[in-house]
Each structure stands twice: as structure tokens, then as C-alpha cells.
C-alpha positions as CSV (number, residue, x, y, z in Angstrom):
1,M,0.0,0.0,0.0
2,E,1.4,3.4,-1.0
3,Q,2.2,5.7,1.9
4,A,0.7,9.2,1.6
5,S,3.1,12.2,1.4
6,H,3.0,14.5,4.4
7,P,3.2,18.2,3.5
8,D,5.5,19.1,6.3
9,L,7.9,16.4,5.4
10,D,8.5,18.0,1.9
11,S,10.2,20.9,3.4
12,L,12.6,18.8,5.4
13,G,16.1,18.1,4.2
14,P,17.8,14.7,4.1
15,H,18.5,15.0,7.8
16,G,14.9,15.9,8.7
17,K,15.6,19.7,9.2
18,E,13.8,22.5,7.4
19,E,15.9,24.4,4.6
20,K,15.4,28.2,4.1
21,L,16.8,30.5,1.2
22,P,19.3,33.0,2.6
23,A,18.1,36.6,2.6
24,S,21.2,37.8,0.8
25,K,20.6,35.5,-2.2
26,L,16.9,36.5,-2.3
27,T,17.9,40.2,-2.4
28,A,20.4,39.6,-5.1
29,A,17.9,37.8,-7.2
30,Q,15.4,40.6,-6.8
31,Y,18.1,43.2,-7.9
32,L,19.0,41.1,-10.9
33,V,15.4,40.9,-12.0
34,A,15.0,44.6,-11.5
35,L,18.2,45.4,-13.5
36,I,17.0,43.2,-16.4
37,L,13.7,45.0,-16.4
38,V,15.5,48.4,-16.4
39,I,17.6,47.3,-19.4
40,L,14.6,46.1,-21.3
41,V,12.6,49.3,-20.7
42,T,15.6,51.5,-21.5
43,G,16.2,49.7,-24.8
44,L,12.6,49.9,-25.7
45,W,12.6,53.6,-24.9
46,R,15.7,54.2,-27.1
47,L,14.2,52.3,-30.0
48,Q,10.8,53.9,-29.8
49,V,11.6,57.4,-28.7
50,L,15.3,58.3,-29.3
51,G,15.6,56.3,-32.5
52,A,12.2,57.2,-33.9
53,S,13.6,59.9,-36.3
54,N,16.4,57.7,-37.4
55,F,14.3,54.8,-38.3
56,R,11.7,57.1,-39.9
57,A,14.5,58.4,-42.1
58,L,15.6,54.8,-42.9
59,A,12.1,53.9,-43.8
60,Q,11.8,57.0,-45.9
61,A,15.0,56.1,-47.7
62,N,13.5,52.8,-48.7
63,R,11.1,54.7,-51.0
64,I,12.9,58.1,-51.6
65,R,16.2,58.3,-53.3
66,N,18.5,61.3,-53.8
67,V,19.9,61.2,-57.4
68,P,22.9,63.6,-57.7
69,I,23.0,66.2,-60.4
70,L,26.6,66.8,-61.2
71,A,27.7,70.3,-61.8
72,P,29.5,70.9,-65.2
73,R,33.0,72.3,-64.8
74,G,33.7,75.9,-65.8
75,R,34.9,76.3,-69.4
76,L,38.3,77.9,-70.3
77,F,38.7,80.7,-72.9
78,D,41.7,82.5,-74.3
79,R,42.3,86.2,-73.8
80,D,40.2,87.1,-76.8
81,G,37.2,85.0,-75.6
82,R,37.8,82.0,-77.8
83,L,36.8,78.7,-76.4
84,I,39.6,76.3,-75.4
85,V,38.1,73.7,-73.1
86,D,34.4,72.7,-73.2
87,N,32.2,70.0,-71.8
88,Y,30.1,67.3,-73.5
89,P,27.1,65.3,-72.3
90,S,27.8,61.8,-71.1
91,V,26.1,59.0,-69.2
92,S,27.8,56.8,-66.6
93,C,26.7,53.6,-64.9
94,F,26.7,53.2,-61.1
95,L,26.0,50.3,-58.9
96,L,23.7,50.6,-55.8
97,R,24.6,47.9,-53.3
98,E,21.6,48.3,-51.1
99,Q,19.3,47.3,-54.0
100,V,20.5,43.7,-54.2
101,K,21.2,40.8,-51.8
102,D,23.3,38.5,-53.9
103,L,25.4,40.7,-56.1
104,D,27.9,37.9,-57.1
105,A,25.1,36.1,-59.0
106,D,24.4,39.2,-61.2
107,L,28.0,40.0,-62.1
108,P,28.3,37.8,-65.2
109,L,25.1,39.4,-66.7
110,I,26.4,42.9,-65.8
111,A,29.8,42.3,-67.3
112,R,28.2,41.1,-70.6
113,G,25.8,44.0,-70.8
114,L,28.5,46.7,-70.0
115,H,31.3,45.0,-72.0
116,I,33.7,44.9,-69.0
117,P,35.4,41.9,-67.5
118,V,34.0,40.4,-64.3
119,E,37.4,40.7,-62.7
120,Q,37.3,44.5,-63.3
121,I,34.0,44.8,-61.5
122,Q,35.3,42.7,-58.6
123,A,38.3,44.9,-58.4
124,T,36.1,48.0,-58.3
125,L,34.0,46.5,-55.5
126,R,37.0,45.7,-53.5
127,R,38.2,49.3,-53.8
128,Y,34.9,50.6,-52.4
129,Q,34.3,47.8,-49.8
130,G,35.3,50.2,-47.0
131,T,32.8,52.9,-48.0
132,A,29.2,53.2,-46.8
133,R,26.8,50.7,-48.4
134,Y,24.5,53.4,-49.6
135,Q,27.2,55.1,-51.6
136,P,27.0,54.5,-55.3
137,I,29.9,52.8,-57.0
138,P,31.0,54.0,-60.4
139,L,31.2,51.0,-62.8
140,K,31.7,52.5,-66.2
141,E,31.9,56.0,-67.5
142,D,30.7,57.4,-70.8
143,I,28.6,54.3,-71.6
144,T,27.2,53.8,-75.1
145,P,23.6,54.0,-76.2
146,D,23.5,50.2,-76.4
147,E,24.7,49.9,-72.8
148,Q,22.1,52.4,-71.7
149,A,19.4,50.4,-73.5
150,F,20.7,47.2,-71.7
151,I,20.3,48.9,-68.3
152,A,16.8,50.1,-69.1
153,A,15.7,46.7,-70.4
154,H,17.0,44.9,-67.2
155,R,15.6,47.4,-64.7
156,D,13.6,44.8,-62.9
157,E,16.2,42.1,-63.1
158,L,19.2,44.3,-62.2
159,P,17.8,47.0,-59.9
160,E,21.3,47.7,-58.6
161,L,22.3,49.4,-61.9
162,E,21.7,53.1,-62.2
163,T,22.7,55.7,-64.8
164,L,23.8,59.3,-64.2
165,D,24.0,62.2,-66.6
166,E,27.3,64.0,-66.5
167,Q,29.2,66.7,-68.3
168,R,32.7,65.5,-69.3
169,R,35.7,67.5,-70.3
170,L,36.5,68.0,-74.0
171,Y,40.1,69.1,-74.5
172,P,41.8,70.3,-77.6
173,S,43.2,67.5,-79.8
174,D,46.8,66.6,-80.3
175,G,47.9,67.7,-76.8
176,F,47.4,71.4,-77.7
177,L,48.0,73.4,-74.4
178,A,47.9,70.1,-72.5
179,H,50.5,71.0,-69.9
180,V,48.9,74.4,-69.2
181,I,45.3,73.1,-68.9
182,G,46.1,69.8,-67.2
183,Y,43.5,67.1,-66.9
184,V,40.8,65.8,-64.5
185,G,40.5,62.4,-62.8
186,E,38.9,60.6,-60.0
187,V,40.1,61.7,-56.6
188,S,42.6,59.2,-55.2
189,E,42.8,57.8,-51.7
190,Q,46.0,59.7,-51.1
191,M,44.4,63.0,-52.1
192,L,41.5,62.3,-49.7
193,N,44.0,62.3,-46.8
194,D,45.1,65.9,-47.8
195,P,43.2,68.6,-45.9
196,R,42.7,70.4,-49.2
197,Y,40.3,67.6,-50.3
198,A,38.5,67.3,-47.0
199,F,35.1,68.0,-48.7
200,Y,35.6,65.5,-51.5
201,S,34.3,61.9,-51.6
202,P,35.6,58.8,-53.3
203,G,34.5,58.9,-57.0
204,D,34.5,62.7,-57.2
205,V,36.2,64.1,-60.3
206,V,38.9,66.7,-59.5
207,G,41.7,68.6,-61.3
208,R,44.8,66.5,-61.3
209,S,47.3,68.8,-63.0
210,G,47.7,72.2,-64.6
211,L,45.1,74.9,-64.3
212,E,42.5,72.2,-63.7
213,E,44.2,71.5,-60.4
214,T,45.1,75.1,-59.4
215,Y,41.6,76.4,-59.9
216,D,39.6,73.3,-59.1
217,A,37.6,74.9,-56.4
218,L,36.3,77.5,-58.9
219,L,35.9,75.2,-61.9
220,R,34.1,72.3,-60.2
221,G,30.9,74.1,-59.2
222,T,28.3,72.7,-56.7
223,D,26.4,69.5,-57.3
224,G,22.6,69.5,-57.0
225,S,20.2,66.6,-56.4
226,R,16.8,65.2,-57.5
227,E,14.5,63.5,-55.0
228,I,12.6,60.6,-56.6
229,V,10.2,58.0,-55.2
230,V,11.1,54.4,-56.0
231,N,9.4,51.1,-55.5
232,S,10.8,47.9,-53.9
233,H,12.6,47.2,-57.2
234,G,14.3,50.6,-57.3
235,K,12.1,51.7,-60.2
236,E,11.2,55.4,-60.2
237,I,7.5,56.0,-59.6
238,G,7.4,59.7,-58.7
239,H,9.3,62.9,-58.3
240,L,9.4,65.1,-55.2
241,G,11.8,68.0,-55.9
242,T,15.0,69.2,-57.4
243,I,18.0,71.2,-56.2
244,P,19.7,72.4,-59.3
245,A,23.5,72.2,-59.8
246,V,25.5,75.4,-59.9
247,P,28.0,75.2,-62.8
248,G,31.6,75.9,-62.2
249,K,33.0,79.3,-63.0
250,D,34.3,80.0,-66.5
251,L,37.8,81.4,-66.6
252,K,39.6,83.6,-69.2
253,L,43.2,82.7,-69.6
254,T,46.0,85.1,-70.6
255,I,46.9,82.7,-73.4
256,D,46.7,84.2,-77.0
257,L,45.7,81.3,-79.2
258,D,47.4,82.9,-82.3
259,V,50.7,83.1,-80.4
260,Q,50.1,79.7,-78.9
261,M,49.6,78.1,-82.3
262,A,52.8,79.7,-83.7
263,A,54.7,78.3,-80.7
264,E,53.1,74.8,-81.0
265,K,54.0,74.8,-84.7
266,A,57.6,75.9,-84.0
267,M,58.1,73.0,-81.5
268,E,56.5,70.3,-83.7
269,D,58.5,67.1,-83.6
270,K,61.0,68.5,-81.2
271,T,61.8,68.0,-77.5
272,G,61.8,71.1,-75.3
273,A,59.6,74.1,-74.4
274,I,58.6,77.6,-75.5
275,V,57.3,80.3,-73.2
276,A,56.0,83.7,-74.4
277,L,55.4,86.4,-71.7
278,D,54.1,89.9,-71.6
279,P,56.7,91.7,-69.5
280,H,54.4,94.6,-68.6
281,T,52.0,92.3,-66.6
282,G,53.5,88.8,-66.3
283,E,50.7,87.4,-68.5
284,V,51.7,84.2,-70.2
285,L,50.8,84.5,-73.9
286,A,51.9,81.0,-74.9
287,M,53.4,77.9,-73.2
288,V,54.4,74.7,-75.0
289,S,56.1,71.6,-73.7
290,R,57.1,68.7,-76.0
291,P,56.5,65.9,-76.2
292,T,52.9,66.3,-75.0
293,F,50.0,64.0,-74.0
294,D,46.3,63.8,-74.7
295,P,44.3,64.9,-71.7
296,N,41.2,63.5,-73.3
297,Q,42.6,60.1,-72.4
298,F,42.4,61.0,-68.7
299,A,38.9,62.5,-68.9
300,V,37.1,59.1,-69.0
301,R,39.1,56.0,-67.9
302,L,42.8,55.9,-68.6
303,T,43.8,52.7,-70.3
304,K,46.9,50.8,-69.1
305,S,48.3,50.8,-72.7
306,Y,48.2,54.6,-72.9
307,W,49.6,55.0,-69.4
308,D,52.5,52.7,-70.2
309,Q,53.1,54.5,-73.4
310,I,53.6,57.9,-71.7
311,V,55.4,56.8,-68.5
312,N,57.9,54.7,-70.5
313,N,58.7,57.5,-72.9
314,P,62.3,58.7,-72.1
315,D,61.4,62.3,-73.0
316,H,58.7,62.4,-70.2
317,P,55.6,63.7,-71.9
318,L,53.9,64.5,-68.5
319,L,56.7,66.8,-67.5
320,N,55.9,70.5,-68.2
321,K,59.4,71.4,-69.3
322,A,58.4,75.1,-69.4
323,I,58.3,75.2,-65.6
324,Q,60.0,71.9,-64.5
325,A,63.0,71.3,-66.8
326,Q,66.1,72.4,-64.7
327,L,69.0,72.7,-67.1
328,A,72.2,74.6,-67.6
329,P,71.2,77.9,-69.3
330,G,74.5,78.2,-71.4
331,S,75.3,81.6,-72.8
332,T,71.8,83.0,-72.0
333,F,73.3,83.4,-68.5
334,K,75.8,85.9,-69.9
335,T,73.1,88.6,-69.8
336,I,72.8,88.2,-66.1
337,M,76.6,88.2,-65.9
338,T,76.6,91.5,-67.8
339,L,74.1,93.0,-65.4
340,A,76.2,91.9,-62.4
341,G,79.4,93.3,-64.1
342,L,77.9,96.6,-65.0
343,Q,76.1,97.2,-61.7
344,E,79.3,96.4,-59.8
345,G,81.3,98.8,-61.9
346,V,83.6,96.1,-63.2
347,A,82.6,95.3,-66.8
348,Q,82.6,98.9,-68.1
349,A,86.4,99.1,-68.1
350,M,87.1,95.5,-69.1
351,H,89.0,94.8,-72.4
352,V,89.8,91.1,-72.9
353,F,91.8,89.6,-75.8
354,C,90.3,86.3,-76.8
355,A,92.7,83.9,-78.5
356,G,90.3,80.9,-78.4
357,G,90.3,80.5,-74.7
358,A,92.2,81.3,-71.5
359,T,93.8,79.5,-68.5
360,F,92.5,79.9,-65.0
361,Y,93.9,78.0,-61.9
362,G,96.0,75.8,-64.1
363,H,93.2,74.7,-66.4
364,F,92.6,75.9,-70.0
365,Y,89.0,76.9,-70.7
366,A,88.2,77.0,-74.4
367,C,86.2,79.5,-76.4
368,D,84.4,78.6,-79.7
369,T,86.5,80.9,-81.8
370,H,89.2,83.6,-81.7
371,H,87.3,86.8,-81.0
372,G,90.3,89.2,-80.6
373,L,90.0,92.3,-78.4
374,L,86.5,92.8,-76.9
375,D,84.7,95.1,-74.5
376,I,81.3,94.3,-72.9
377,E,79.3,95.8,-75.7
378,K,80.8,93.3,-78.2
379,A,81.3,90.4,-75.9
380,L,77.6,89.9,-75.2
381,P,76.3,89.8,-78.8
382,E,79.3,87.8,-80.0
383,S,79.0,85.5,-76.9
384,C,82.7,85.3,-76.2
385,D,83.3,82.7,-73.5
386,T,86.8,84.1,-72.7
387,F,85.4,87.5,-71.8
388,F,82.9,86.0,-69.4
389,Y,85.4,83.6,-67.9
390,T,87.4,86.6,-67.0
391,L,84.4,88.6,-65.7
392,A,83.3,85.6,-63.5
393,N,86.8,85.3,-62.0
394,R,86.8,89.0,-61.1
395,L,83.3,89.0,-59.6
396,G,83.4,85.8,-57.6
397,I,80.6,83.3,-57.1
398,D,78.8,85.2,-54.3
399,T,78.5,88.4,-56.3
400,I,77.2,86.4,-59.3
401,A,74.8,84.6,-57.0
402,K,73.6,88.0,-55.6
403,Y,72.4,89.2,-59.0
404,G,71.2,85.8,-60.1
405,T,69.0,85.6,-57.0
406,E,67.8,89.2,-57.6
407,V,66.4,88.3,-61.0
408,G,64.7,85.3,-59.6
409,L,67.1,82.3,-60.3
410,G,67.2,79.6,-57.7
411,E,63.6,79.9,-56.6
412,P,60.2,79.4,-58.3
413,T,58.6,82.3,-60.1
414,G,55.2,81.7,-58.4
415,I,53.3,81.0,-61.6
416,D,49.9,79.6,-61.0
417,L,50.7,76.0,-62.0
418,P,51.5,73.1,-59.6
419,D,55.0,71.6,-59.1
420,E,57.1,74.4,-60.5
421,A,60.8,73.7,-60.1
422,S,63.3,76.1,-58.5
423,G,66.5,75.6,-60.4
424,T,69.9,76.2,-58.8
425,M,71.8,79.4,-58.2
426,P,75.1,78.2,-56.7
427,S,77.0,80.1,-54.0
428,T,79.5,79.3,-51.3
429,A,76.7,79.0,-48.8
430,W,74.7,76.8,-51.2
431,K,77.6,74.3,-51.6
432,L,78.3,74.2,-47.9
433,K,74.7,73.4,-47.2
434,T,74.0,70.9,-49.9
435,Q,77.4,69.2,-50.3
436,H,79.1,70.1,-47.0
437,A,82.2,71.2,-48.9
438,P,83.8,74.6,-49.7
439,W,83.5,76.4,-53.0
440,Y,86.6,76.4,-55.1
441,A,87.5,79.5,-57.2
442,G,87.9,77.3,-60.3
443,E,84.3,76.3,-60.1
444,T,83.2,80.0,-60.7
445,I,84.7,80.0,-64.2
446,S,82.2,77.6,-65.8
447,V,79.3,79.4,-64.0
448,G,80.3,82.5,-65.8
449,I,79.1,81.0,-69.1
450,G,76.0,79.3,-67.7
451,Q,77.5,75.9,-67.1
452,G,78.7,74.1,-63.9
453,A,76.2,74.0,-61.1
454,V,73.8,76.7,-62.3
455,T,70.4,75.5,-63.6
456,V,67.3,77.3,-64.7
457,T,63.8,76.7,-66.0
458,P,62.4,78.4,-69.2
459,I,59.9,80.4,-67.2
460,Q,62.6,81.7,-64.9
461,L,64.6,82.9,-67.9
462,A,61.5,84.6,-69.3
463,R,60.8,86.5,-66.1
464,A,64.5,87.4,-65.6
465,Y,64.9,88.8,-69.1
466,A,61.5,90.5,-69.0
467,G,62.6,92.4,-65.8
468,I,66.1,93.3,-67.0
469,A,64.7,94.6,-70.3
470,S,62.0,96.6,-68.4
471,G,64.6,98.4,-66.3
472,G,64.4,96.2,-63.2
473,V,60.6,95.7,-62.9
474,F,59.8,92.0,-62.5
475,H,56.3,90.6,-62.5
476,R,54.8,87.2,-61.3
477,P,54.0,85.1,-64.4
478,H,50.4,84.0,-64.5
479,L,47.9,82.2,-66.8
480,V,44.6,83.4,-65.5
481,F,43.6,87.1,-65.3
482,P,43.5,88.1,-61.6
483,S,40.2,89.9,-62.3
484,E,38.7,86.4,-63.0
485,V,39.5,85.1,-59.5
486,P,37.8,86.2,-56.2
487,A,40.2,88.1,-54.0
488,Q,40.3,85.4,-51.3
489,E,40.9,82.6,-53.8
490,L,43.7,84.7,-55.5
491,E,45.4,85.2,-52.2
492,A,45.3,81.5,-51.5
493,V,46.8,80.8,-55.0
494,H,49.7,83.2,-54.3
495,E,50.3,81.6,-50.9
496,T,50.2,78.1,-52.4
497,F,52.5,79.0,-55.3
498,N,54.9,81.4,-53.7
499,G,58.1,82.4,-55.3
500,S,60.0,85.4,-56.6
501,G,56.7,87.1,-57.6
502,E,56.6,90.9,-58.0
503,K,59.9,92.8,-57.5
504,T,61.8,95.9,-58.5
505,I,65.6,96.2,-58.4
506,Q,67.7,99.3,-58.8
507,M,69.2,99.5,-62.3
508,S,71.0,102.5,-63.8
509,T,69.6,103.8,-67.1
510,Q,73.1,103.6,-68.7
511,N,73.5,99.9,-67.8
512,W,70.0,99.2,-69.0
513,E,70.8,100.8,-72.4
514,I,74.1,99.0,-72.7
515,I,72.5,95.6,-72.1
516,T,69.5,96.0,-74.3
517,D,71.5,97.5,-77.2
518,A,73.9,94.6,-77.0
519,L,71.0,92.1,-77.1
520,A,69.7,93.9,-80.2
521,Q,73.2,93.5,-81.8
522,T,72.9,89.8,-81.3
523,T,70.2,89.5,-84.0
524,L,71.8,92.1,-86.3
525,M,75.5,90.9,-86.4
526,G,75.9,88.5,-83.5
527,T,75.2,84.8,-82.9
528,A,71.5,85.1,-84.0
529,A,72.0,87.3,-87.1
530,A,70.4,84.6,-89.3
531,S,67.1,85.2,-87.4
532,H,67.0,88.9,-87.9
533,L,63.4,90.2,-88.5
534,E,63.2,93.1,-90.9
535,G,61.1,96.0,-89.6
536,I,60.9,94.5,-86.0
537,D,63.1,95.6,-83.2
538,F,64.1,92.1,-82.3
539,A,66.7,91.5,-79.6
540,G,67.9,88.4,-77.8
541,K,70.6,86.0,-76.6
542,T,71.6,82.6,-77.8
543,G,72.8,79.8,-75.5
544,T,74.4,76.4,-76.2
545,A,74.6,74.2,-73.2
546,Q,76.6,71.0,-73.0
547,V,74.6,68.1,-71.5
548,M,77.8,66.3,-70.4
549,S,81.5,67.0,-69.9
550,H,84.0,66.5,-72.7
551,A,85.4,63.4,-70.9
552,A,81.9,61.9,-70.5
553,L,81.1,62.7,-74.1
554,A,84.2,60.8,-75.3
555,R,83.3,57.8,-73.2
556,S,79.6,57.8,-74.4
557,G,80.5,57.4,-78.1
558,G,78.1,60.2,-79.1
559,G,74.5,60.0,-80.2
560,H,71.6,62.4,-80.3
561,K,71.2,62.6,-76.6
562,T,74.7,63.9,-76.2
563,V,74.1,66.9,-78.5
564,P,74.0,70.2,-76.6
565,N,70.8,71.9,-75.7
566,A,69.9,75.0,-77.7
567,W,68.5,78.1,-75.9
568,F,67.3,81.4,-77.0
569,V,65.6,84.3,-75.3
570,G,64.0,86.9,-77.6
571,L,62.6,90.4,-77.0
572,A,60.5,92.8,-79.0
573,P,61.2,95.7,-78.8
574,R,64.6,95.7,-77.0
575,R,63.6,98.1,-74.2
576,N,60.4,97.8,-72.3
577,P,59.4,94.9,-74.5
578,D,55.9,93.8,-75.3
579,I,56.8,90.2,-75.5
580,V,59.6,87.9,-74.3
581,V,60.0,84.4,-75.8
582,V,62.2,81.7,-74.4
583,V,63.0,78.6,-76.5
584,L,64.6,75.5,-75.1
585,W,65.3,72.9,-77.8
586,Q,66.8,69.9,-76.0
587,N,69.6,68.4,-78.1
588,G,69.0,71.1,-80.6
589,N,72.8,71.9,-80.9
590,W,73.4,75.6,-81.5
591,G,71.4,78.3,-79.8
592,A,71.1,79.9,-83.2
593,N,68.7,77.1,-84.1
594,S,66.4,78.1,-81.3
595,A,66.6,81.7,-82.3
596,K,64.8,80.8,-85.6
597,L,61.9,79.3,-83.6
598,A,61.6,82.3,-81.4
599,A,61.6,84.6,-84.4
600,R,58.6,82.8,-85.8
601,V,56.6,83.3,-82.5
602,I,57.6,87.0,-82.2
603,E,56.7,87.7,-85.8
604,A,53.3,86.1,-85.3
605,Y,52.7,88.3,-82.3
606,V,53.9,91.6,-83.9
607,N,51.9,90.9,-87.0
608,K,48.8,90.4,-85.0
609,Q,49.3,93.6,-83.0
610,R,49.9,95.6,-86.1
611,K,46.8,94.2,-87.8
612,Q,44.6,95.0,-84.8
613,A,46.1,98.5,-84.6
614,N,45.2,99.1,-88.2
615,N,41.8,97.4,-88.1
616,V,39.8,100.5,-87.0
617,V,36.2,100.3,-88.1
618,T,34.1,103.5,-88.5
619,P,31.3,104.3,-87.9
620,P,30.9,103.8,-84.9
621,P,34.3,104.6,-83.6
622,A,36.1,101.6,-82.0
623,P,38.3,102.1,-78.9
624,A,42.0,101.9,-79.7
625,P,43.4,98.5,-78.8
626,E,45.8,98.4,-75.9
627,T,48.8,97.3,-77.9
628,T,52.2,98.8,-78.5
629,S,53.7,98.6,-82.0
630,A,57.3,97.5,-82.0
631,P,59.6,100.4,-83.2
632,A,61.7,99.9,-86.2
633,P,65.2,98.6,-85.5
634,P,68.3,100.9,-85.7
635,P,70.3,100.8,-88.9
636,A,72.3,97.6,-89.2
637,K,76.1,98.0,-88.9
638,A,78.4,96.2,-91.3
639,P,79.5,93.0,-89.5
640,E,83.1,93.1,-88.4
641,K,83.4,89.4,-88.8
642,M,81.3,86.4,-89.6
643,P,78.9,85.6,-86.7
644,T,79.5,82.5,-84.7
645,A,76.8,79.9,-84.7
646,E,76.2,79.6,-80.9
């Protein structure tokens, strides 16, 4: 028979004693339950109260999409209002990751429809995997009408594909003005780490070189947006509103297309640079660097084959030689030597007999010919090395460096282009700082003829000659009219591209006349006599700069790359010139060869000025153009000897 259970016995332990739960444990259990309740209530309050607006926005985003309206970049015009850089309508394809769960399954179809490899799409996705999921990913730019039709036909099947209308850059063909204009491209990860690009996002198109980079903030404008209502498949079913895009600012450049075309034609099939400058203002009238590149190749998606082609070119097409080529100036430096000698009161009384060279510090320094007895007024146009060896030895390197620095050598000019080089103006302090060695007197001799350690850029020479021929007034070279740029932006440009800028040096009238008359004699009976322009007061200075020492040349066995660089700096008129032209023809041999190229540019400029001055239409009366006709040259003297071909 089963024994009934006694209720009092159930509370007894194994030893027949009653067991009770300790008060401390009961209290702890109560606190734990209370804590859990507090956490649950707090979480519910955060979700329903604090997070209400956030979740409301997320829910709204499920049916409302902001489609960006990209602002067209500002256009570029020349000084006469002629269009240089324009935009053209284009369509790009973007991928919306939040519209699809299994993207990998759609990749083969997307690849076929857009004519791009699956691997390329996967590489793009990997690049953007760290960005927010709602951010569109650019898949292909400038898609064809067939690819647009594919996206429209597969809207339900591939809701992650979206198109976007854009305005893309249209640059001049054949690399015309490429180094001045630059190009645009997608902002890089490295650039995003720069404070200057703090307001940019991955995928944004920015200026990557040239004026496109310098004035990007003005050119890019402000993007707008369009609010649309979409269904669960991402298909547009309604429109809520539009914030229009603000186009970028158009800019007028100082470039004169007529002068630019003459310079481009002159440098055709050559390696080097041409710079044409208005000495009165510092306005750049023309700038050419060869070889060049096609910026249109960068405007969409740069192909690997084109990139390999330009980066493997030994003549460096991406290098703007007008502002970045740092080379020995050769005899063009003799004008600065003349300035130093006259200002120091040394050169006026100098008479040097040239017998084909001279010996200094136990070493014979050769001259290209036997010039006989010369003073400074003959030594400069005939470019006698012996005379300038002697002058350099008397002045010393630090005096030479003083005047070289005064005219802007050894530092950037401050032109409104990125990555301008500074060149080198050697001195005793410079060598001690850079090489931790003393300067030897024998090193000064080569500097006197623009060889040795001295290097310049074409834009530096243009500014230096412009200032000397203008009586000591130097201006900052620039490519955009200052009136085109807001004051705050212009100040930022000057701070970013600092350099020698605006400056005035003391220069006696007598010394100014001696130098400018000697430069005029260069094209009449001196080393550039073959480039004389009838009816134009055309002055200048040739320069032939060795690219290696005689010993190195002997070891090299010769070849085109060992041929000297040919320089020429031309002015019209000789005093207070309206134009200065610098020509650097790398491996062009004699400076007289470059003088012929400069003459073509100056002739094109002068002919245009004269045509405009005579093209007065009446009625109504037209305002007189702000140009200065070049005065006729002085009567030519009979040459005392055959000019040398420097």
C-alpha cells in the first residue's frame, strides 16, 4: 500500500531539518530581475523614442532616393574670348549595393551588358568595400547608347544598376595646351588624406594637374540633387523635388591662341619648351612643352596601354618642361653676368683679348673661336666665353649669385601652376649646405658662361629677361587674369604658389641701355644674325649648353642625346618689351637654331598687334586697342666678322 506524502515532510532536508533560502541571495535575485527590467525598458525607450527619427529616415530612404545632379565644370577661354576647353554630355553607370542581396550572382550578366570583365567589376567592388553601403559605386563612365538600353531593359532584373547624366571635359586635340590646362580624374585615396580635399568623396572628379588642379575649387561648381520615389525594385514612380546644380566658373586665360599656335607649330616634332610672356604684366601668352600628351585620355578612364606609353617615354611627356626642366642655361646666363658686371662697376672698363680661350687656376677653358679684343658691348652679342670667364673670375661666385637671385634664379617664379621647379643658383653657402664642402674658385669660371652648377627653367629665364629689359621691374607670371578670380581665392593661390613674384631692383639707365643695345646687336650681327626680322626691333641672346662633360662625351660614343641643348631668349622691342620668348630645344645643338623658332613666334605676335592696330572700323568709332607697336630697328652695322653659330 502506497504511503501518503505529508506536506510538512516535503520541506525537510535529508536530515529531517527545514531548509530556508538566505536573505542575501533573495535580495540579489530581486536586484537582478529589476536590472533586467530596467535594461529592457531603456532599450525599448531608445528604440521607440530616441531612434524614432532615425528609423523614420531609414524607412523614408526605402522609398525616396536622392539622385545627384553633377555640376558641369567651368569652361576655359583664351584672352580674346575664344573657347579652349568645353564639356560634352555623357552617361555613366553606377552600382547601388543596397538594392541587391546576392550581387555575385548578377556579375556575369552585368559584365556582358556593359562590356567589361567580371574581374574588373570585382576589383572596383574591393576598392569601395570600406565605404558606406548606400554610396553608389561607379562601374563604367561614358557608356554607349547600347549599354544604356541594356540597363533600361534589365531594370527589374538588375535594380542595382543606375545611370547618371554628367558633363565631361572636352580638351583640344593633339595635346594642344595640355601642360597648361592639365586634366581631371577621380580623386585618389592619397588625395582624400590631404586637408585640401576634405570636402571630397571617393568617386569625385577633380583637377589632377595644370590649371584644372590650381583652380579646381572655382571650376568644379556645386552639385545638385533630385528626389525621386522608387518602389521595392528601385524603379522610379514619382518625383518630389530638385535642387539644381551650380555650374563651375568659366575662366579667361592670358593665353593668346594665335601666339600659342605659332609656338606649337615651332616646337613640332622637337623636345623642349617655349614660353611667351608679356613683361608689362607677367601674363603668359603661350606655353608649350614637348613631347605632349592627350588629356582626353584621362577624362574618362585611362587605359593601361596609354599610361604605359607615356610613362615609359624617355622624354617624359607628362613633365611640363616650361616650368619643370632644370637645365644649364648656357650663354643666356651671360646677360645676367653682364648685369652683375655693370652694376658692380667692373665690366665697363674691361677689355679682354680672346685667342680661343684662357687659362685659370692651371686649367685651360676653351672658347668657340678667336674673337680678338672685346669690350662688354661686343662680348655679349658675340657671346665670347673668354670674356665672361674673366668677368666671372673678377666678380666671384657670391657676387654672381647675388644678381642671379635678384632676377629670380634659384627659386620658383610663383606661376599659378603646380609643381614648379626652383632651379639652382650656386654660391659658397649653397655648396656648404648641400654638399658640405667649400666652394673652389675654379668652379666659378664655368658658372660665368651658364655651365657648372647653375640650372634654370624656361619660365625663370623669361621672367629674368623681362625684368632686365624693363629696367628692373619684375612681375609674377600667371595664366589666369587676376580679375577672374575672387580676392580670397587669388590670395590662396599666391600663398600656395609662392616664389620670386613681384619685385623691382635698382638698375641704372646707362647699364639698361648697354644691355638692351647689346641684345639687339645679337640679331643684327651677333650669334643670332640669321634670325633677324626686318622691320621689327628684335633682340635676344643665344645659348648652347653642354649636356655632359667632354670626358663623359668621349666615353659615351656620341649619339643624339649627347648633342648640346639650344637656348634662345628673344625680346621685341629691345627696351620695355611687349613680348619675351624663351625657347629650349633639347639636343638642338646651337642656340642659333632656337633663335629661328623664337623669331617665328615674335613675328606672329607683332603681325597680330599691327593688324589689330590698323583694323579700326568707322562708324561707330572703336576704342583703340591696348597694344604697342614695336619700333623699327636701328640701322644695321656692317658686320666686323662672320657671326659664330652659338
